[in-house]
C-alpha positions as CSV (number, residue, x, y, z in Angstrom):
1,M,110.4,0.4,36.5
2,F,107.7,1.3,34.1
3,K,105.1,0.8,36.8
4,Y,106.3,4.0,38.5
5,N,106.6,6.1,35.4
6,L,103.4,5.2,33.5
7,S,100.3,7.2,34.0
8,I,97.2,5.5,35.5
9,K,95.6,5.8,32.0
10,N,98.4,3.8,30.4
11,K,98.6,1.4,33.3
12,L,94.8,0.6,32.9
13,I,95.2,0.1,29.2
14,L,98.2,-2.1,29.7
15,V,96.5,-4.2,32.4
16,F,93.4,-4.5,30.3
17,A,95.4,-5.5,27.2
18,F,97.6,-7.9,29.1
19,T,94.6,-9.5,30.8
20,M,92.7,-9.8,27.5
21,L,95.8,-11.3,25.7
22,I,96.3,-13.9,28.4
23,S,92.6,-14.7,28.3
24,L,92.7,-15.1,24.5
25,L,95.9,-17.2,24.6
26,L,94.5,-19.4,27.3
27,A,91.1,-19.9,25.5
28,G,92.9,-20.5,22.2
29,S,95.3,-22.9,23.7
30,I,92.5,-24.9,25.4
31,F,90.5,-24.9,22.2
32,F,93.6,-25.9,20.2
33,I,94.6,-28.8,22.4
34,Q,91.0,-30.0,22.5
35,D,90.8,-29.9,18.7
36,V,94.1,-31.7,18.3
37,Y,93.0,-34.5,20.6
38,S,89.6,-34.9,19.0
39,T,91.1,-34.9,15.4
40,K,93.8,-37.4,16.5
41,K,91.2,-39.7,18.0
42,S,89.2,-39.6,14.8
43,I,92.2,-40.4,12.7
44,I,93.2,-43.3,15.0
45,E,89.6,-44.7,14.9
46,R,89.5,-44.5,11.2
47,I,92.9,-46.2,10.8
48,S,91.7,-48.9,13.2
49,I,88.6,-49.5,11.2
50,Q,90.6,-49.6,8.0
51,S,93.1,-52.0,9.7
52,K,90.2,-54.3,10.6
53,I,89.0,-54.4,7.0
54,I,92.4,-55.1,5.6
55,S,93.1,-57.8,8.2
56,S,89.9,-59.6,7.3
57,N,90.7,-59.4,3.6
58,T,94.3,-60.6,4.0
59,A,93.5,-63.6,6.3
60,V,93.3,-66.2,3.4
61,A,96.4,-64.8,1.7
62,V,98.4,-64.9,5.0
63,Y,97.2,-68.4,5.6
64,F,98.5,-69.6,2.2
65,N,101.5,-67.2,2.3
66,D,100.4,-65.4,-0.8
67,V,102.9,-62.5,-0.6
68,E,101.9,-60.9,-3.9
69,A,98.3,-60.8,-2.9
70,L,99.3,-59.3,0.4
71,K,101.3,-56.5,-1.3
72,E,98.4,-55.7,-3.6
73,L,96.2,-55.4,-0.6
74,L,98.7,-53.2,1.3
75,E,99.2,-50.9,-1.7
76,S,95.6,-50.1,-1.5
77,L,96.5,-48.0,1.6
78,Q,98.1,-45.4,-0.7
79,A,94.7,-43.8,-0.8
80,D,95.0,-43.0,2.9
81,K,97.7,-40.3,3.4
82,E,97.5,-40.8,7.2
83,I,99.4,-44.2,7.0
84,V,103.1,-44.0,6.9
85,T,103.8,-47.8,6.9
86,A,101.9,-51.0,7.1
87,E,103.4,-54.4,7.8
88,I,102.0,-58.0,8.1
89,I,104.0,-59.9,10.7
90,K,103.8,-63.6,10.9
91,N,105.8,-65.7,13.3
92,N,107.8,-62.5,14.1
93,S,108.7,-62.0,10.5
94,I,107.5,-59.4,8.1
95,I,105.9,-61.2,5.2
96,A,104.5,-58.0,3.5
97,H,105.3,-54.3,3.8
98,Y,104.0,-51.0,2.6
99,T,105.7,-47.6,2.9
100,R,104.0,-44.3,1.9
101,P,105.9,-42.1,-0.5
102,S,107.7,-39.2,1.3
103,Q,105.8,-35.9,1.5
104,E,106.6,-32.3,2.6
105,S,106.0,-31.6,6.2
106,M,104.1,-28.4,7.2
107,G,106.7,-27.6,9.9
108,F,104.3,-27.8,12.8
109,K,105.4,-31.2,13.9
110,W,107.1,-29.6,16.9
111,V,103.8,-28.2,17.9
112,L,102.2,-31.6,18.0
113,Q,105.2,-32.9,20.0
114,L,104.2,-30.5,22.7
115,V,100.7,-32.0,23.1
116,M,101.0,-35.6,21.8
117,E,103.4,-38.3,20.5
118,P,104.5,-37.7,16.9
119,T,103.5,-41.2,15.5
120,K,101.0,-43.9,16.4
121,E,101.2,-47.6,15.8
122,V,98.0,-49.6,15.5
123,F,98.1,-53.4,15.8
124,Q,95.2,-55.5,14.3
125,P,95.3,-59.3,14.6
126,I,94.6,-61.4,11.4
127,I,92.3,-64.2,12.3
128,Y,91.6,-67.3,10.1
129,R,89.0,-69.9,11.2
130,G,89.1,-68.4,14.8
131,Q,92.8,-68.5,15.1
132,T,95.3,-65.5,15.0
133,I,97.7,-66.3,12.4
134,A,99.4,-62.9,12.0
135,Q,99.3,-59.2,12.9
136,L,98.8,-56.1,10.9
137,K,100.9,-53.2,12.1
138,T,99.8,-49.8,10.8
139,V,101.9,-46.6,11.6
140,T,100.6,-43.1,11.1
141,D,102.3,-39.6,11.6
142,F,99.1,-37.6,11.3
143,P,99.9,-35.5,8.2
144,T,96.3,-34.4,8.0
145,L,96.6,-33.2,11.6
146,H,99.6,-31.2,10.6
147,N,97.7,-29.4,8.0
148,H,94.8,-28.9,10.4
149,V,97.1,-27.4,13.0
150,F,98.6,-25.0,10.5
151,N,95.2,-23.8,9.4
152,H,94.0,-23.6,13.0
153,F,97.1,-21.5,13.9
154,L,96.5,-19.1,11.1
155,V,92.8,-18.7,11.9
156,S,93.5,-18.4,15.7
157,S,96.3,-15.8,15.1
158,I,94.0,-13.7,12.9
159,V,91.2,-14.0,15.4
160,L,93.5,-13.4,18.4
161,F,95.1,-10.3,16.8
162,S,91.7,-8.9,15.7
163,S,90.2,-9.5,19.1
164,F,93.2,-7.8,20.8
165,L,92.9,-4.8,18.5
166,I,89.2,-4.6,19.1
167,G,89.6,-5.0,22.9
168,F,92.4,-2.5,23.0
169,G,90.3,0.0,21.2
170,I,87.3,-0.7,23.5
171,A,89.7,-0.4,26.6
172,S,91.0,2.9,25.3
173,S,87.5,4.3,24.9
174,L,86.2,2.9,28.2
175,Q,89.2,4.2,30.3
176,K,88.1,7.7,29.6
177,I,84.8,7.0,31.4
178,F,86.7,5.9,34.5
179,L,89.7,8.3,34.2
180,N,88.0,11.6,33.5
181,P,86.8,12.1,37.1
182,I,90.3,11.2,38.3
183,Q,91.9,13.5,35.8
184,H,89.6,16.3,37.0
185,L,90.6,15.5,40.5
186,L,94.3,15.5,39.5
187,K,94.1,18.7,37.7
188,A,92.4,20.4,40.6
189,T,94.9,19.0,43.0
190,K,97.9,20.3,40.9
191,K,96.3,23.8,40.8
192,I,95.6,23.8,44.5
193,A,99.2,22.7,45.2
194,K,100.6,25.3,42.9
195,D,98.4,28.3,43.7
196,K,97.7,27.5,47.4
197,K,94.0,28.3,46.7
198,Y,91.6,26.2,48.7
199,D,88.5,27.8,47.2
200,I,88.8,25.7,44.1
201,R,86.3,22.8,43.7
202,V,86.3,19.6,41.7
203,T,83.6,19.1,39.1
204,K,81.4,16.1,39.8
205,I,81.1,14.0,36.6
206,S,79.6,10.7,37.8
207,N,77.5,9.4,40.7
208,D,79.6,6.4,41.4
209,E,82.5,6.0,43.9
210,L,84.5,8.6,42.0
211,G,81.6,11.0,42.4
212,V,81.5,10.3,46.1
213,L,85.3,10.8,46.2
214,A,84.8,14.2,44.4
215,D,82.2,15.2,47.0
216,H,84.4,14.3,49.9
217,F,87.4,15.9,48.3
218,N,85.4,19.1,47.9
219,L,84.2,18.8,51.5
220,M,87.8,18.4,52.6
221,L,88.8,21.5,50.5
222,E,86.0,23.4,52.2
223,Q,87.2,22.4,55.7
224,I,90.8,23.3,54.7
225,H,89.6,26.6,53.3
226,K,87.8,27.4,56.5
227,R,90.7,26.3,58.6
228,D,93.0,28.3,56.4
229,K,90.9,31.4,56.8
230,N,90.6,30.9,60.6
231,L,94.4,30.3,60.7
232,E,95.0,33.4,58.7
233,A,92.7,35.4,61.0
234,E,94.4,33.8,64.1
235,V,97.9,34.5,62.6
236,A,96.9,38.0,61.9
237,K,95.6,38.4,65.4
238,R,98.6,36.8,66.9
239,T,100.8,39.0,64.8
240,E,98.9,42.0,65.9
241,D,99.2,40.9,69.5
242,L,102.9,40.2,69.1
243,V,103.4,43.7,67.5
244,T,101.4,45.2,70.4
245,L,103.4,43.2,72.9
246,N,106.7,44.1,71.3
247,N,105.7,47.8,71.3
248,T,104.7,47.4,74.9
249,L,107.9,45.7,75.8
250,N,109.9,48.3,73.9
251,F,107.9,51.1,75.7
252,R,108.5,49.4,79.1
253,A,112.1,48.9,78.3
254,N,112.6,52.6,77.7
255,H,109.9,54.3,79.8
256,D,108.8,54.5,83.4
257,I,105.7,52.5,83.9
258,L,104.1,54.8,86.4
259,T,104.5,58.2,84.7
260,H,105.2,57.0,81.1
261,L,108.2,59.3,81.0
262,A,111.5,58.2,79.7
263,N,113.4,55.9,82.1
264,R,117.1,55.9,83.0
265,E,118.2,53.7,80.0
266,L,116.5,55.9,77.5
267,F,117.7,59.1,79.2
268,N,121.3,57.8,79.1
269,D,121.0,56.9,75.5
270,H,119.7,60.4,74.6
271,L,122.5,61.9,76.7
272,N,125.2,59.9,75.0
273,Q,123.8,60.9,71.6
274,T,123.7,64.6,72.7
275,I,127.3,64.4,73.8
276,A,128.4,63.0,70.4
277,Q,126.4,65.7,68.6
278,A,127.8,68.5,70.9
279,E,131.4,67.3,70.3
280,R,130.9,67.6,66.5
281,S,129.0,70.9,66.5
282,K,130.8,72.4,69.5
283,T,127.5,73.3,71.2
284,K,126.5,73.3,74.8
285,F,123.7,71.5,76.7
286,A,122.5,71.1,80.3
287,V,121.6,68.2,82.5
288,I,119.1,69.0,85.2
289,F,118.3,66.8,88.2
290,I,115.1,67.4,90.1
291,D,114.2,65.9,93.5
292,L,111.0,66.6,95.5
293,D,111.6,68.0,99.0
294,Q,110.2,65.9,101.9
295,F,108.4,63.6,99.5
296,K,109.2,60.7,101.8
297,L,106.8,62.1,104.3
298,I,103.9,61.7,101.8
299,N,104.8,58.1,101.2
300,D,105.1,57.4,104.9
301,T,101.9,59.1,106.0
302,M,99.6,58.7,103.0
303,G,100.9,55.4,101.6
304,H,102.9,54.6,98.4
305,D,99.8,54.4,96.2
306,F,98.9,57.9,97.1
307,G,102.5,58.9,96.6
308,D,102.4,57.4,93.1
309,R,99.4,59.5,92.2
310,I,101.3,62.6,93.4
311,L,104.3,61.6,91.2
312,C,102.0,61.4,88.2
313,H,100.8,65.0,88.9
314,V,104.5,66.0,89.2
315,A,105.3,64.3,85.8
316,T,102.4,66.3,84.2
317,K,103.8,69.6,85.6
318,L,107.3,68.8,84.4
319,S,106.0,67.7,81.0
320,A,104.3,71.1,80.5
321,C,107.7,72.8,81.1
322,V,109.9,70.9,78.6
323,R,110.2,71.5,74.9
324,K,109.7,68.9,72.2
325,E,113.4,68.4,71.7
326,D,114.1,68.0,75.5
327,T,114.2,64.7,77.3
328,L,112.3,64.4,80.5
329,A,112.9,61.2,82.5
330,R,112.0,59.6,85.9
331,M,115.2,58.1,87.3
332,G,113.3,56.4,90.2
333,G,111.5,57.3,93.4
334,D,110.9,61.1,93.3
335,E,114.0,61.9,91.2
336,F,113.5,63.4,87.7
337,T,116.0,64.4,85.1
338,V,115.8,66.8,82.1
339,L,118.2,67.0,79.2
340,L,118.3,70.4,77.4
341,P,120.1,69.3,74.2
342,I,120.9,72.8,72.9
343,I,121.5,76.0,75.0
344,K,123.4,79.1,74.3
345,D,124.6,79.7,77.8
346,A,123.7,79.1,81.5
347,A,120.9,81.6,81.3
348,N,118.8,79.2,79.3
349,A,119.2,76.6,82.0
350,T,118.3,79.2,84.6
351,S,115.1,80.2,82.8
352,F,114.1,76.6,82.6
353,A,114.8,76.0,86.3
354,Q,112.8,79.1,87.2
355,K,109.9,77.9,85.0
356,I,109.8,74.6,87.0
357,L,109.9,76.4,90.3
358,E,107.0,78.6,89.1
359,S,104.9,75.6,88.1
360,F,105.3,74.2,91.6
361,T,103.9,77.3,93.2
362,F,100.5,75.9,92.4
363,P,99.4,73.1,94.7
364,I,98.7,69.6,93.6
365,V,95.1,68.6,94.3
366,E,94.5,64.9,95.1
367,Q,91.5,63.5,96.9
368,Q,90.1,67.0,97.4
369,A,93.2,68.1,99.3
370,E,96.0,70.5,98.3
371,F,99.6,69.5,98.5
372,H,102.4,72.0,98.2
373,I,105.2,70.0,96.6
374,K,108.6,71.8,96.3
375,P,111.5,70.7,94.1
376,S,115.3,70.9,94.6
377,I,117.0,71.4,91.2
378,G,120.7,70.8,90.3
379,I,122.2,71.8,87.0
380,S,125.4,70.7,85.3
381,L,126.6,72.1,81.9
382,Y,128.5,70.6,79.0
383,P,131.4,71.0,78.6
384,E,132.3,73.0,81.7
385,D,131.1,70.4,84.2
386,G,132.1,67.3,82.3
387,R,132.3,65.6,78.9
388,Q,131.1,62.2,79.9
389,A,127.5,61.1,80.7
390,D,128.2,59.7,84.2
391,I,130.2,62.8,85.3
392,L,127.5,65.2,84.1
393,Q,124.8,63.3,85.9
394,K,126.9,63.0,89.0
395,N,127.6,66.7,89.1
396,A,123.9,67.6,88.4
397,D,123.0,65.3,91.3
398,T,125.6,67.0,93.5
399,A,124.2,70.4,92.7
400,M,120.7,69.1,93.5
401,Y,121.8,68.0,96.9
402,A,123.4,71.4,97.5
403,A,120.0,73.0,96.7
404,K,118.3,70.6,99.1
405,T,120.8,71.3,101.9
406,E,120.1,75.0,101.5
407,G,116.4,74.5,102.3
408,G,115.1,73.2,98.9
409,N,112.7,74.8,96.5
410,C,115.6,76.4,94.7
411,Y,118.1,75.5,92.0
412,R,121.9,75.4,92.0
413,F,124.6,75.1,89.4
414,F,127.4,72.7,90.0
415,S,130.7,73.9,91.4
416,S,133.8,72.0,92.5
417,Q,133.2,73.0,96.1
418,M,129.9,71.3,96.0
419,S,131.5,68.0,95.2
420,E,133.6,68.0,98.3
421,K,130.6,69.0,100.4
422,V,128.4,66.2,99.0
423,H,131.1,63.7,99.4
424,K,131.4,64.6,103.0
425,R,127.6,64.3,103.4
426,L,127.5,60.9,101.7
427,T,130.3,59.7,103.9
428,L,128.4,60.9,106.9
429,E,125.3,59.1,105.7
430,G,127.1,55.8,105.4
431,E,128.8,56.2,108.7
432,L,125.5,57.1,110.4
433,H,124.0,53.8,109.1
434,N,127.0,51.9,110.7
435,A,126.6,54.0,113.9
436,I,123.1,52.6,114.4
437,K,124.3,49.0,113.8
438,N,127.4,49.4,116.0
439,N,125.7,51.1,118.9
440,E,127.8,54.3,118.6
441,L,124.8,56.5,119.6
442,L,124.3,57.5,123.2
443,L,122.1,59.8,125.3
444,H,123.1,62.8,127.4
445,Y,120.7,64.1,130.0
446,Q,120.4,67.9,130.7
447,P,118.6,68.9,133.9
448,Q,115.6,71.3,134.0
449,L,115.3,73.2,137.3
450,L,112.5,75.2,138.8
451,Q,112.8,78.8,139.9
452,D,113.8,77.8,143.4
453,G,116.6,75.6,142.0
454,S,114.9,72.3,142.7
455,F,115.3,69.6,140.1
456,A,112.2,69.1,137.8
457,A,113.2,66.9,134.8
458,F,115.8,65.8,132.3
459,E,115.9,66.4,128.5
460,A,117.4,63.5,126.7
461,L,119.8,64.7,124.0
462,I,121.3,62.3,121.5
463,R,125.0,62.2,120.8
464,W,127.2,60.2,118.3
465,H,130.5,59.0,119.5
466,H,132.4,58.4,116.2
467,P,135.3,55.9,116.6
468,Q,137.6,58.2,114.7
469,K,136.1,61.7,114.7
470,G,135.0,61.6,118.4
471,M,131.8,63.2,119.5
472,I,129.5,64.5,116.7
473,A,126.8,67.0,117.6
474,P,123.2,66.4,116.7
475,Y,122.9,69.3,114.3
476,E,125.4,67.6,112.1
477,F,123.8,64.2,111.7
478,I,120.1,64.7,112.6
479,P,119.2,66.5,109.2
480,V,120.9,63.6,107.3
481,A,119.0,61.1,109.4
482,E,115.7,62.9,108.6
483,E,116.4,63.1,104.9
484,T,117.5,59.5,104.6
485,G,114.8,58.0,106.8
486,Q,117.2,56.8,109.4
487,I,115.6,59.1,111.9
488,N,112.9,56.4,112.4
489,H,115.5,53.9,113.7
490,I,117.1,56.6,115.8
491,G,113.8,57.6,117.3
492,D,112.9,54.0,118.2
493,W,116.3,53.6,119.8
494,V,115.9,56.9,121.9
495,I,112.5,55.9,123.4
496,E,113.8,52.4,124.2
497,E,117.0,53.7,125.7
498,V,115.2,56.3,127.9
499,C,112.8,53.7,129.2
500,R,115.7,51.4,129.9
501,Q,117.6,54.1,131.8
502,L,114.6,55.0,133.9
503,S,114.1,51.4,134.8
504,E,117.7,51.2,135.8
505,W,117.4,54.3,138.0
506,R,114.2,52.9,139.5
507,A,116.0,49.6,140.3
508,L,118.7,51.7,142.1
509,G,116.0,53.2,144.3
510,Y,116.0,56.7,143.0
511,E,112.9,58.8,142.9
512,L,112.3,59.2,139.1
513,A,111.8,62.5,137.4
514,P,110.3,63.0,133.9
515,V,112.6,62.7,130.9
516,H,111.7,64.7,127.8
517,I,112.5,63.3,124.3
518,N,112.6,65.1,121.0
519,I,110.4,63.8,118.2
520,S,111.3,64.8,114.7
521,P,108.5,65.7,112.2
522,A,110.1,63.2,109.9
523,Q,109.3,60.4,112.4
524,I,105.6,61.1,112.6
525,K,103.6,58.3,110.9
526,P,100.6,56.2,111.7
527,G,101.3,53.9,114.6
528,L,104.1,55.9,116.2
529,A,102.1,57.1,119.2
530,E,100.9,53.6,119.9
531,H,104.5,52.3,119.5
532,I,105.7,54.9,122.1
533,H,102.9,53.9,124.5
534,Q,103.6,50.2,124.2
535,T,107.4,50.7,124.7
536,V,106.8,52.7,127.9
537,A,104.2,50.2,129.1
538,S,106.6,47.3,128.5
539,Y,109.0,48.8,131.1
540,Q,106.1,49.4,133.5
541,L,106.6,53.1,133.5
542,S,104.0,55.8,133.9
543,P,103.4,57.9,130.7
544,D,103.8,61.2,132.7
545,L,107.5,60.3,133.0
546,I,108.0,60.7,129.3
547,G,107.6,64.2,127.9
548,C,107.4,64.5,124.1
549,E,108.8,67.7,122.5
550,I,107.9,68.8,118.9
551,T,109.6,71.6,117.2
552,E,107.5,74.6,116.2
553,N,108.3,74.1,112.5
554,A,106.4,70.8,112.6
555,F,103.1,72.9,112.9
556,A,103.7,74.4,109.5
557,K,103.3,70.9,107.7
558,N,100.3,68.6,107.6
559,L,98.4,69.9,110.6
560,D,95.8,67.1,110.5
561,K,98.4,64.4,110.8
562,L,100.2,66.2,113.6
563,K,97.0,66.9,115.5
564,S,96.0,63.3,115.3
565,F,99.5,62.2,116.6
566,L,99.5,64.7,119.5
567,Q,96.0,63.8,120.4
568,Q,96.9,60.1,120.7
569,L,99.9,60.9,122.9
570,H,97.7,63.2,125.1
571,T,95.1,60.5,125.4
572,H,97.8,58.0,126.6
573,G,98.9,60.6,129.2
574,F,102.2,61.9,127.8
575,P,103.1,65.6,128.5
576,L,103.5,67.6,125.3
577,A,105.9,70.5,124.7
578,V,106.6,72.9,121.8
579,D,110.4,73.0,121.3
580,D,112.3,76.0,119.8
581,F,109.2,78.2,120.3
582,G,109.5,81.6,118.6
583,T,111.5,80.4,115.6
584,G,108.6,79.1,113.5
585,Y,106.3,80.9,111.1
586,S,103.0,79.1,111.8
587,S,99.9,80.6,113.3
588,L,99.7,80.7,117.1
589,S,96.2,79.3,117.0
590,Y,97.6,75.7,117.3
591,L,98.5,76.5,120.9
592,K,94.7,76.5,121.6
593,A,93.7,73.8,119.3
594,F,96.4,71.3,120.2
595,P,96.8,69.5,123.6
596,I,100.1,71.4,124.4
597,T,101.2,71.6,128.1
598,C,104.5,73.4,127.8
599,L,106.4,76.0,125.7
600,K,110.2,75.9,125.4
601,I,111.8,79.3,124.5
602,D,114.6,78.8,121.9
603,R,118.1,79.6,123.2
604,S,118.7,82.1,120.4
605,F,116.3,84.5,122.2
606,I,117.8,83.9,125.6
607,M,121.4,84.6,124.6
608,D,120.9,88.3,124.0
609,I,118.1,89.2,126.4
610,S,120.5,91.3,128.4
611,A,121.7,93.3,125.4
612,S,118.8,93.2,123.0
613,K,115.5,94.9,123.9
614,E,113.8,93.1,121.0
615,D,114.8,89.7,122.4
616,A,113.9,90.7,125.9
617,S,110.4,91.9,124.8
618,L,109.9,88.7,122.8
619,V,110.8,86.5,125.7
620,K,108.5,88.4,128.0
621,G,105.8,88.1,125.4
622,I,106.2,84.3,125.2
623,I,106.1,83.9,129.0
624,N,103.0,86.1,129.2
625,L,101.4,84.1,126.4
626,A,102.1,80.8,128.1
627,H,100.7,82.1,131.4
628,S,97.5,83.3,129.7
629,L,97.1,79.9,128.1
630,K,97.9,78.2,131.4
631,L,101.0,76.5,129.9
632,S,104.3,76.0,131.7
633,V,107.4,77.6,130.2
634,V,111.0,76.3,129.9
635,A,113.9,78.6,128.9
636,E,116.7,76.9,127.0
637,G,120.3,78.2,126.8
638,V,120.5,79.9,130.2
639,E,124.2,80.4,130.7
640,S,124.6,83.4,133.1
641,H,123.3,84.9,136.3
642,Q,121.8,87.8,134.3
643,H,119.8,85.3,132.2
644,L,118.5,83.6,135.3
645,D,117.5,86.9,137.0
646,F,115.6,88.1,134.0
647,L,113.7,84.9,133.5
648,T,112.9,84.5,137.2
649,A,111.7,88.1,137.4
650,H,109.3,87.6,134.6
651,G,107.8,84.3,135.9
652,C,109.6,81.6,133.8
653,Q,108.9,78.4,135.7
654,M,111.8,76.2,134.6
655,I,115.4,76.8,133.6
656,Q,117.7,74.7,131.3
657,G,121.2,75.6,130.3
658,Y,124.9,75.6,131.1
659,Y,124.3,77.8,134.1
660,Y,123.2,74.8,136.0
661,S,124.5,71.9,134.0
662,R,125.7,70.8,130.7
663,P,124.1,67.7,129.2
664,L,125.4,64.8,131.3
665,P,126.3,61.2,130.4
666,A,124.0,58.6,132.0
667,N,126.4,57.9,134.9
668,K,126.8,61.6,135.8
669,A,123.1,62.2,135.3
670,C,122.6,59.3,137.8
671,H,125.0,61.1,140.2
672,W,123.1,64.4,139.7
673,L,119.8,62.6,140.5
674,K,121.4,61.1,143.6
675,M,122.8,64.4,144.9
676,R,119.5,66.2,144.3
677,Q,117.5,63.5,146.0
678,Q,119.9,63.6,149.0
679,S,119.6,67.4,149.1
680,S,115.8,67.1,149.0
681,N,115.8,64.6,151.8
682,S,118.1,66.6,154.0
683,A,115.9,69.7,153.5
């Protein structure tokens, strides 16, 4: 386990010492064994030589069996301490024997046993006159070798230990040369790991592999330092981007993207906070709903991008009216809301509403053109009109619709009667949508007659046959259709139905008379004239059979758009009439500038011409004006003989009203057409 716990320094010293120790032991052992073998060989050779001398000297004594002489000769071996025993063997019998006196062993006999046999027997033949007569057996246990081994061991141990100490000291000194660069590298690595500072560099101590390692380590640190700096910069940039994105997302979550005003969610949050504060402090506040009158026409005629720019102008106007503590929000489309968090009474809300109306007296300029935008404003008060956010908003919305139905460009406070009226209107709006889908709409046709009583044309008048409420008059649902945009679908249906009816009458063989249709200003948009022309052409009808009537009030709004539309209809050959003439407030110059062919006097002037000199004078003036401009005149609402006589006397060319006929369903209008044609043929 020490190999994991020791430092490199100690490991190197240990390896060096262990290697040196093994090397010394191995060299000493080899030298020791070689020395033992050479010494042993020398002793055996010496004993062999000595045995030869003794055997030659004892040959005569052995031959004559002179035992005493043999013993004397063998005792001479005492001078040689290497010989343990000596025996002269003749005829397998020992005739003379020598044994060395016992001596103390050096205790290293076991060492010799590891490398050689402990004793050695040397046999030398005794030859007399060329014949072997006996053998000399000499045995040695190498006592000199024992002493030699002991001395060798002492010297080797001293040399080995001294060499180990010297080598260990040298290793300890040399390891610093190798380990100092590594220790510098280790020290720098620890500091870098601890302080996370990659601008630290390792000192290069040598030019060897460790020096190269230090260079590469410093290069690696430099790359890490650069990457760390780049990463810090990137993280800082990403963090800044995330903060910006988070702020953008928070802004978008709480603000309208187009106008940068508060959105519905933020307004509701502020409203709920204001309710909680008002409950605690017993204060009042107001919720104000603002809707732009006829703004849909701008979107339909100028496009939604243009409408968005107008909304931005509106947001600027409204922002100039609110205080710092107020909340102005765009709820969607052309609807805006204002929260007045603290008011003393309704008069404060009134002052604010009047301030808004005054700001809209100045036109909005866009693309070098002036646009007069008018708002309808509804106001609900806390706590009189509700204590909950949704109720206060609903009631302010109801008051705003009440202001809109009264002509717009005004403000109204909420009242309970408004709620019932708005509910009825919303119900009518939904039912009208279903009426279009369920084909509940139908056309009635009211005849127009010339002064001599001959039939001239029909006016197509729309009706709504409600499955539960029965017949609903146009004045009840047409304003709703215009405000909600459903008038476009209704207008398309009217022109299609008139063309279909004329085709049906033509198929029955009747001589066709023109049918006049009413076009709402809310319908007028790019492509409408072409759509009417294509629809008429698809039924193979002549354009002069379809008269187009525009109310006089239409001339008070966007004259350029209206002029372009009427000019396109005129180019295609459609007769053009001004309906409800005399009720508008626009200049009469349009009668000359526009391709008008007919004026229709509003029924409100006809009804009192017998009793009212003013109405009578006005009707005569309109007839004379039409004659001077070479325009035909149609009087609407003729219900009595007195009406007819007055109009005939003053040159009104055509009469329309109950005096001759009420608006007729298609089947009765067909009968009228048939009867008039038969009357004309008989005449």
